[in-house]
N, C-alpha and C positions, 0 to 999 in steps of 0.2 A: 473471475471467480466471485461467487456470491454466497452469503451465509446468513441465516437467521441468527441474531445475537441477543434477542430478548425483547423487552418492552420499554426499557429506559433509554430514550434518545439522548439525554444529556450525558449519561455515562459513556455511551457508545461514541458520541461526538468527542468527548474528552479523550478517549483512548485513541481515536483516529487522528485527532489534531496533535496529540503528543507522540505520534508515530509508534503506537503499540501499547500504550497504557502503562506508564511508570517503569517498572522493573523489566518489562519485556521489550525494551526499545529495539527497533530494527534499523532505525536511522539515528546515528549517534552524532553528537557535536563535541568537538574538542575546543570550542571557543573561537576557532578561526574558520570553521566550515562544517559541513555535514558529510556523512558517509554512510552507505548501507553496510550492514554487517550480516553475513550469511556463512553457514558452514558448507564445506565442500561435501560431495556425495559420500566420501569415506568417513565424514564427520570427524576428521583428525585436525583439520585446519580451518580457521575462520578467514574469509575473504572480506576485506574492507575496501570499498570503492567510493571515490568522491562523487558527490551529487550537490545540487543546489535546489532549494525549494522554489518552485515555479509559480504556484498560486495557492491561495487559501480562500475558501468560501465557508463562512461560519453561520450555521443555523438559519439559512434563508428558506423562504417558502419554496417548495419544489416547483420546478417549471412544468408546464404541460408536457406529457410524454410525446415524443416524436420518433419516427422510425430511425433517426440518426443517433439518438441518445441512448447510451448503454446503461444509464441509471434507471433503476425501477422507479415508477411513478409513486409519489407519496405526498404527505402533508408538509414535511420539512426535510432539509438535507444539509449536510456539511461535507466538505471535501478538501483535501490537501494533496498536492502533487509535487513530485520532484523530477528533475531532468539530470541525466548523467553528465559528468565533466570529463575532460581529458584524463587519461589514466584509468578509467573504468573499462572493464572488459566488454561491456555492452554500451551501445548508444541508443538512447530512447527516453521514455517518460513513463512513470507509474503514478496512478491516482488511487488514493484510498478515500472512499466515501461511505457515509452512513445515511440511510434514508428511513424516515418514519413513514411507513406505508399506511398504518392506521394506529389507533391508540394502543393496540395489542400486538403490534408487529414492527420491529426495527431490524433492518437488514444492513449488513456491511458488504461493500462491493469493492473489488480491486480490478483495475484494468491496466494492462501494461502493453506498450508498443516498443519493441526493441529489436536490435540486430547486433551481430558481432562488431566490435570496434577494433580496428587495427588488425595486423596479421594474426597475432595470437588470439584475439577475440573472435575472428572469423574461423580459426581452426578449432577452437573449443566450443563455439556456439552450439553445435549439435548436441553436445553433452551437458549444456547449461540448462536446458528445458526442465529436466527433473528437479534440479536444484532450485530453479525459479518457482516451480509448483510447490515444493516444500516450504520455501520462503513465504509465499503468499498464503498457504494454509496456516502456517505458524502466525502470520500477522492477523488473519481472521480469528484464529483461536485466541490470541491475546486480547483482541477486542471483546470477544464473547466472554472470556474469563473476567475481564474488567467489569462487565455488566452484571455479574452474579452477585 
């Protein structure tokens, strides 16, 4: 998913690197580790799943575009990614990136590669797609809100 978030790269970078921009955190820390926090489709229950931060790239000049890169081409970018741990219903990785395409355009980008983890994860995986899309839209919205 990709979304225009404004013109302030530094604010967008801060929101992405803090996993959602202050009060809208989607990856929470309890001092011992990280976990994603998302609401179920019925919006009655929060699901908290363990993750670990995999990498962080902060404010580097953008690489030349290639057909294998999912990031938009731009002047600067910052990205942070996490990988799921045992106990998570999914197995995979998510990357949140912001790219300054020009002085007047900053884009936020989320890419996720995942599949069901364990018997329960494989059984519920077909129903998790809409929840993931809402989760990613909410992350992009939080980054855009932080840039206003």
